C-alpha positions as CSV (number, residue, x, y, z in Angstrom):
1,M,81.9,53.7,-260.7
2,Y,78.8,52.1,-259.4
3,N,78.9,48.5,-258.0
4,E,82.2,47.7,-259.7
5,E,83.9,45.5,-257.1
6,E,84.5,42.8,-259.8
7,A,86.1,45.2,-262.3
8,L,88.2,47.3,-259.9
9,P,91.3,45.0,-259.7
10,A,91.5,44.8,-263.5
11,L,91.1,48.6,-263.7
12,V,93.9,49.3,-261.2
13,S,96.2,46.8,-262.8
14,R,95.8,48.5,-266.2
15,L,95.4,52.1,-265.3
16,R,98.2,52.5,-262.8
17,P,101.1,51.4,-265.1
18,V,99.8,53.6,-267.9
19,L,99.9,56.7,-265.7
20,T,103.2,55.8,-264.2
21,E,104.9,55.4,-267.6
22,L,103.7,58.9,-268.6
23,G,106.2,60.3,-266.2
24,V,104.1,63.4,-265.2
25,A,102.4,64.4,-262.0
26,H,98.9,63.1,-261.9
27,E,95.9,62.1,-259.7
28,V,93.2,59.5,-260.1
29,V,89.8,60.8,-258.9
30,A,87.6,57.7,-258.3
31,V,83.9,58.7,-257.9
32,D,81.9,56.1,-256.1
33,D,78.4,56.7,-257.1
34,G,76.7,55.3,-254.0
35,S,77.7,51.7,-254.6
36,G,76.0,49.0,-252.5
37,D,78.8,46.4,-252.8
38,R,82.4,46.4,-251.7
39,T,83.5,49.1,-254.2
40,A,84.3,51.6,-251.4
41,E,86.1,49.0,-249.3
42,L,88.3,48.0,-252.2
43,L,89.1,51.6,-253.1
44,G,90.2,52.2,-249.5
45,A,92.5,49.2,-249.8
46,F,94.0,50.3,-253.1
47,R,94.7,53.8,-251.7
48,L,97.1,52.4,-249.1
49,G,99.6,51.6,-251.8
50,W,98.6,54.2,-254.4
51,P,99.0,57.7,-253.1
52,E,97.8,59.3,-256.4
53,L,94.3,57.7,-255.9
54,R,91.7,60.0,-254.5
55,V,88.2,58.7,-253.6
56,V,85.1,60.9,-253.8
57,A,82.2,59.0,-252.3
58,L,78.6,60.2,-253.1
59,R,75.9,59.7,-250.5
60,R,73.5,58.0,-252.9
61,N,73.4,56.8,-256.5
62,S,73.0,60.0,-258.5
63,G,73.4,58.7,-262.0
64,H,76.3,58.5,-264.5
65,Q,76.3,62.2,-265.6
66,A,76.0,63.5,-262.1
67,A,78.9,61.3,-261.0
68,L,80.9,62.6,-263.9
69,T,80.1,66.1,-262.8
70,A,81.4,65.3,-259.4
71,G,84.7,64.2,-260.8
72,L,85.1,67.2,-263.1
73,D,84.3,69.5,-260.2
74,R,87.2,68.1,-258.2
75,A,89.8,67.2,-260.7
76,L,92.9,69.5,-260.4
77,G,94.8,68.6,-263.5
78,A,95.8,70.7,-266.4
79,Y,94.2,67.9,-268.4
80,V,91.4,65.7,-267.3
81,V,90.4,62.3,-268.8
82,S,87.1,60.7,-267.9
83,L,86.9,57.0,-267.9
84,D,84.3,54.4,-266.9
85,A,85.5,51.6,-264.6
86,D,84.2,48.7,-266.8
87,L,87.3,49.0,-269.1
88,Q,85.2,49.0,-272.3
89,D,87.2,52.1,-273.1
90,P,91.0,51.3,-272.9
91,P,93.1,53.4,-270.5
92,E,96.1,52.6,-272.7
93,K,94.8,55.3,-275.1
94,I,95.3,58.0,-272.5
95,P,99.0,58.7,-273.6
96,D,97.8,59.1,-277.2
97,M,95.2,61.6,-276.1
98,L,97.6,63.6,-274.1
99,A,100.3,63.5,-276.9
100,L,97.7,64.7,-279.5
101,A,96.4,67.5,-277.2
102,R,99.9,68.8,-276.6
103,A,101.2,68.4,-280.2
104,E,98.2,70.2,-281.8
105,N,97.3,72.5,-278.8
106,L,93.8,70.9,-278.5
107,D,91.4,71.4,-275.6
108,I,89.3,68.3,-276.3
109,V,90.3,64.9,-277.6
110,Y,87.5,62.4,-278.1
111,G,87.8,58.7,-277.8
112,V,85.9,57.4,-280.8
113,R,84.7,53.8,-281.1
114,A,85.9,52.6,-284.5
115,D,84.8,49.0,-283.8
116,R,81.7,48.1,-281.7
117,S,81.6,44.4,-282.6
118,S,81.7,43.5,-278.9
119,D,78.3,45.1,-278.4
120,S,75.0,43.4,-279.2
121,G,73.3,44.1,-282.5
122,F,70.5,45.9,-280.7
123,K,73.0,48.1,-278.8
124,R,74.8,49.0,-282.0
125,W,71.6,49.8,-283.8
126,T,70.2,52.0,-281.0
127,A,73.6,53.8,-280.6
128,G,73.6,54.5,-284.4
129,V,70.0,56.0,-284.2
130,Y,71.0,58.0,-281.1
131,Y,74.0,59.6,-282.7
132,R,72.3,60.3,-286.0
133,L,69.5,62.0,-284.1
134,M,71.8,64.1,-282.0
135,R,73.8,65.2,-285.0
136,R,70.6,66.3,-286.6
137,L,69.4,68.2,-283.5
138,A,72.6,69.6,-282.1
139,G,74.7,69.9,-285.2
140,P,77.5,68.0,-287.0
141,S,80.0,69.0,-284.2
142,V,78.7,66.0,-282.2
143,P,81.2,63.2,-283.0
144,A,79.6,59.9,-284.0
145,Q,80.3,56.9,-281.7
146,A,82.0,59.1,-279.0
147,G,80.9,58.4,-275.5
148,D,82.2,59.8,-272.2
149,F,85.8,58.7,-272.8
150,R,87.5,62.0,-273.6
151,L,90.4,64.3,-272.6
152,L,89.6,67.9,-271.6
153,S,91.9,70.8,-271.0
154,R,91.6,72.9,-267.8
155,A,90.0,75.7,-269.9
156,A,87.3,73.2,-271.2
157,V,86.7,71.9,-267.7
158,D,86.3,75.4,-266.3
159,A,83.9,76.3,-269.1
160,L,81.8,73.2,-268.3
161,K,81.7,74.0,-264.6
162,A,80.5,77.5,-265.4
163,L,77.4,76.2,-267.2
164,P,74.1,76.4,-265.3
165,D,72.7,73.1,-266.7
166,Q,71.6,70.7,-264.0
167,Q,70.5,67.7,-266.1
168,R,73.8,67.5,-268.0
169,V,74.5,65.3,-271.1
170,Y,78.2,65.8,-271.7
171,R,78.1,64.1,-275.1
172,L,76.3,67.2,-276.3
173,L,77.6,69.9,-274.0
174,V,81.3,69.2,-274.7
175,P,81.0,69.7,-278.5
176,W,78.8,72.7,-278.0
177,L,81.6,74.5,-276.3
178,G,83.4,74.8,-279.7
179,F,86.9,74.3,-278.3
180,P,89.6,72.9,-280.7
181,S,89.2,69.1,-280.7
182,G,90.8,66.0,-282.1
183,R,90.0,62.2,-282.1
184,V,91.7,59.0,-281.1
185,T,90.0,55.8,-282.3
186,Y,89.9,52.5,-280.5
187,E,88.2,49.2,-280.5
188,R,85.5,48.9,-277.9
189,A,86.1,45.9,-275.7
190,P,83.5,43.7,-273.8
191,R,82.8,44.6,-270.2
192,T,85.6,43.2,-268.0
193,A,83.3,42.0,-265.2
194,G,80.0,42.7,-263.6
195,R,76.8,43.8,-265.2
196,T,76.0,46.8,-267.4
197,K,74.8,50.0,-265.6
198,Y,73.0,51.2,-268.8
199,P,70.0,49.0,-269.3
200,L,67.3,50.0,-271.9
201,G,65.5,52.2,-269.4
202,R,68.5,54.4,-268.7
203,M,69.4,54.5,-272.4
204,I,65.9,55.9,-273.2
205,R,66.2,58.4,-270.3
206,L,69.6,59.5,-271.7
207,A,68.0,60.0,-275.1
208,V,65.1,62.0,-273.7
209,D,67.4,64.2,-271.7
210,S,69.6,64.7,-274.7
211,V,66.7,65.8,-276.9
212,T,64.8,67.9,-274.4
213,G,67.9,69.5,-272.9
214,F,69.5,70.5,-276.2
215,S,66.7,71.3,-278.7
216,A,63.2,72.7,-279.0
217,A,62.6,70.4,-282.0
218,P,60.0,68.3,-280.1
219,L,57.9,71.3,-279.4
220,R,58.0,72.2,-283.1
221,L,57.1,68.6,-283.8
222,A,54.1,69.0,-281.6
223,T,53.0,72.0,-283.6
224,W,53.3,70.1,-286.8
225,L,51.3,67.2,-285.4
226,G,48.6,69.6,-284.3
227,A,48.5,71.1,-287.8
228,G,48.3,67.7,-289.3
229,A,45.5,66.8,-287.0
230,F,43.6,70.0,-288.0
231,V,43.9,69.0,-291.6
232,V,42.6,65.5,-290.8
233,C,39.7,67.1,-288.9
234,L,38.8,69.3,-291.9
235,A,38.8,66.2,-294.2
236,L,36.6,64.3,-291.7
237,L,34.3,67.3,-291.5
238,V,33.8,67.3,-295.3
239,Y,33.3,63.6,-295.3
240,T,30.7,63.9,-292.4
241,L,28.7,66.6,-294.2
242,A,28.8,64.6,-297.4
243,A,27.6,61.4,-295.6
244,F,24.8,63.4,-293.9
245,A,23.7,64.9,-297.2
246,L,23.5,61.4,-298.8
247,G,21.8,59.9,-295.8
248,R,24.8,57.6,-294.9
249,T,25.4,58.7,-291.3
250,V,25.7,55.2,-289.9
251,P,28.5,53.9,-292.1
252,G,30.6,56.9,-291.1
253,W,31.1,55.5,-287.6
254,T,34.4,53.9,-288.5
255,S,36.0,57.0,-289.8
256,L,34.7,59.0,-286.9
257,F,36.1,56.6,-284.4
258,T,39.4,56.6,-286.2
259,G,39.5,60.4,-286.2
260,I,38.8,60.6,-282.5
261,V,41.5,58.1,-281.7
262,F,44.0,59.9,-283.9
263,I,43.3,63.3,-282.4
264,G,43.4,61.9,-278.9
265,A,46.8,60.3,-279.6
266,V,48.2,63.6,-281.0
267,Q,47.0,65.5,-278.0
268,L,48.6,63.1,-275.6
269,I,51.9,63.2,-277.4
270,C,51.8,67.0,-277.4
271,V,50.9,67.1,-273.7
272,G,53.7,64.7,-272.9
273,L,56.3,66.7,-274.8
274,L,55.2,69.9,-273.0
275,G,55.4,68.0,-269.7
276,E,59.0,67.1,-270.4
277,Y,60.0,70.7,-270.9
278,V,57.9,71.9,-267.9
279,G,59.6,69.3,-265.8
280,R,63.0,70.6,-266.7
281,I,61.9,74.1,-265.8
282,Y,60.6,72.8,-262.5
283,T,63.9,71.1,-261.8
284,A,65.8,74.3,-262.6
285,V,63.6,76.4,-260.4
286,Q,64.1,74.0,-257.5
287,N,67.9,74.4,-257.9
288,R,68.6,71.3,-256.0
289,P,72.2,69.9,-256.1
290,T,72.7,67.0,-258.5
291,Y,74.7,65.0,-256.0
292,F,75.8,65.0,-252.4
293,V,79.3,64.1,-251.3
294,R,79.7,61.8,-248.3
295,D,83.5,61.8,-248.2
296,D,86.5,63.1,-250.2
297,T,89.8,61.7,-249.2
298,A,91.5,64.9,-250.3
299,T,89.6,66.9,-247.7
300,P,88.7,64.6,-244.9
301,T,88.2,67.3,-242.3
302,T,85.9,69.5,-244.4
303,P,83.1,67.3,-245.7
304,E,81.2,68.9,-248.5
305,P,77.4,68.6,-248.1
306,A,76.3,69.5,-251.6
307,Q,77.7,70.3,-255.1
308,G,76.6,70.5,-258.6
309,S,74.3,73.5,-258.2
310,A,74.4,77.2,-258.4
311,A,74.0,77.4,-254.7
312,A,77.1,75.3,-254.2
313,A,79.0,77.4,-256.7
314,S,78.1,80.5,-254.8
315,T,79.3,78.9,-251.6
316,R,82.7,78.1,-253.2
317,A,82.9,81.7,-254.5
318,A,82.3,83.1,-251.1
319,G,85.1,81.0,-249.6
320,G,82.8,78.8,-247.5
321,A,83.7,75.5,-245.9
322,A,82.5,73.7,-249.0
323,D,85.4,75.0,-251.0
324,V,87.8,72.5,-252.4
325,P,91.3,73.9,-252.5
326,R,92.7,74.4,-256.0
327,V,96.4,73.7,-256.3
328,P,97.9,75.5,-259.3
329,V,100.3,72.7,-260.2
330,P,100.5,71.5,-263.8
331,R,99.2,68.0,-263.9
332,A,98.0,65.5,-266.4
C-alpha cells in the first residue's frame, strides 16, 4: 500500500471477516511502501485490535513490484495471497482461491478479471495490448487479464525468492515457474477511495520492464530494422546513381533527406533498445537491494537494513541479524 489512508478502513472491514470465517491460522502482512500520508498511523491503530496484522514499513517508496517482493520475503504462510489495498480485487475471493488450491493440489491460483467495465476505455485497451504482447513474447502460459491478485503455495514463494532477478515483474515470473495453476474469475470493481498509483508513466515503465526483462525480441527487432534500413539504403543508392547519370541531381534532395531521417531514426531506436538492456546489466552488477525496511512489527528489536538482493540473501543464509525467523506452522 502507498498513500492509502482513505481506503484502509474499507480494506480492514472487508478483509478481516473473510479471514476470520476461514477458521485457519493466518497473518496479514501490510507493506507500507514509504507512504507520505497517515497510512502508517492508521495501520498502527488497527494493529491494537487485530493481532494477526503485521506491518512492514519501507524506508522510501520503492515501487509496486519491490513492495510485493518485500511481502513475499516475509510471509510465513503455507499459502500466500497478494492483494492491493484499493479493493479493486475483492478479498471475498480468497476462500475460493484457497479451496481450489487444496482441492486440486495447485501451487498457483490466479485472480482473472472477467469484467473490466469499471476501468476506462483507454485502460482496457492498453491492458489488452499489454497481455497480447506478453503472451506473444513470454508464451501462452501468461494468463490474460491476470494482475497481481493471486494465491501462491509455499513452494512457489520459495522458488520466486530463489530467483536472482532484481527488476521483477511477477505477472511474467509466476507463470514462468511452471507450477500447477488454476483460475478464479471476478468482476473488477472501481477503486474504493484515493487516486490510482499506476498512471500512464508507470504503466509504460511496467511494459518496458516486462519486455526487456523477459525477452530478447527487441534486440532481434533492432537487427531487422537495421536490415530494412540497409535495403532502403541500397535502393537510394541505385536511385542516386540513376539521377546522377540523367543529370537530375537536384530533384533527388527530397529522397536523400527522407533516407537520412529514416536511417537516423532507426539508429536511435536501436541505440535506445541496447541502452535498456545495458541498463539492466548495470543494475544487476551494482547488486543494490530493491528496498529497505524501516520497521517490521514482527521483529522490532532486530531492524533489517536491506532486503531484496543477493547480498541480503547471503546474510540470511549466514544467520546474520537480518534474518527473519521462519516459523514452520501451517498457515493460510
